[in-house]
C-alpha positions in Angstrom: 90.7 86.2 147.6 94.3 86.0 148.8 95.8 89.0 150.5 99.2 89.8 149.0 100.8 90.7 152.3 99.6 87.4 153.9 101.0 85.4 150.9 104.3 87.1 151.3 104.3 86.5 155.1 103.6 82.8 154.3 106.5 82.6 151.8 108.9 84.2 154.3 107.7 81.8 157.0 108.1 78.8 154.7 111.6 79.9 153.7 112.6 80.2 157.4 111.2 76.7 158.1 113.1 75.1 155.3 116.3 75.5 157.3 114.7 74.7 160.7 111.7 72.4 160.3 110.2 69.7 158.1 106.5 70.6 158.5 105.8 73.2 155.7 102.0 72.6 155.5 99.5 75.4 155.4 98.0 73.8 158.5 101.3 74.3 160.4 101.4 77.9 159.3 97.9 78.6 160.3 98.4 77.0 163.7 101.5 79.2 164.3 99.7 82.3 163.2 96.7 81.5 165.5 99.1 81.1 168.4 100.6 84.6 167.6 97.1 86.0 167.5 96.1 84.5 170.8 99.3 85.6 172.5 98.8 89.2 171.2 95.2 89.2 172.4 96.2 88.0 175.9 99.0 90.6 176.2 96.7 93.4 174.9 94.0 92.4 177.3 96.4 92.3 180.3 97.9 95.7 179.3 94.6 97.5 178.7 92.8 96.2 181.8 89.4 94.7 182.2 87.4 97.9 181.8 88.9 99.0 178.4 88.8 97.5 175.0 92.1 96.4 173.6 93.4 97.8 170.3 92.6 96.0 167.1 94.6 92.8 166.7 97.0 93.0 163.6 96.8 89.1 163.4 93.0 89.2 163.0 92.9 91.8 160.1 90.9 91.4 156.9 92.6 89.0 154.6 94.8 87.4 157.3 94.7 83.7 158.4 93.3 84.8 161.7 90.4 86.9 160.3 87.2 86.3 162.2 84.3 86.9 159.9 80.9 87.9 161.2 
């Protein structure tokens, strides 16, 4: 099932890319979102320290492209 907010985010991303890039594939979108998720995780881990759990990643939420299912 598609998440409405995620679809809207994709449409906004695609509109921005129309003026700046030629690769509008869903694979390019997913790769960029994965990069944002990994960057967020690295920053949160560095900020929280090794002995504390970082806060939940907004790029890995349910219904997002970065969702990690059990």
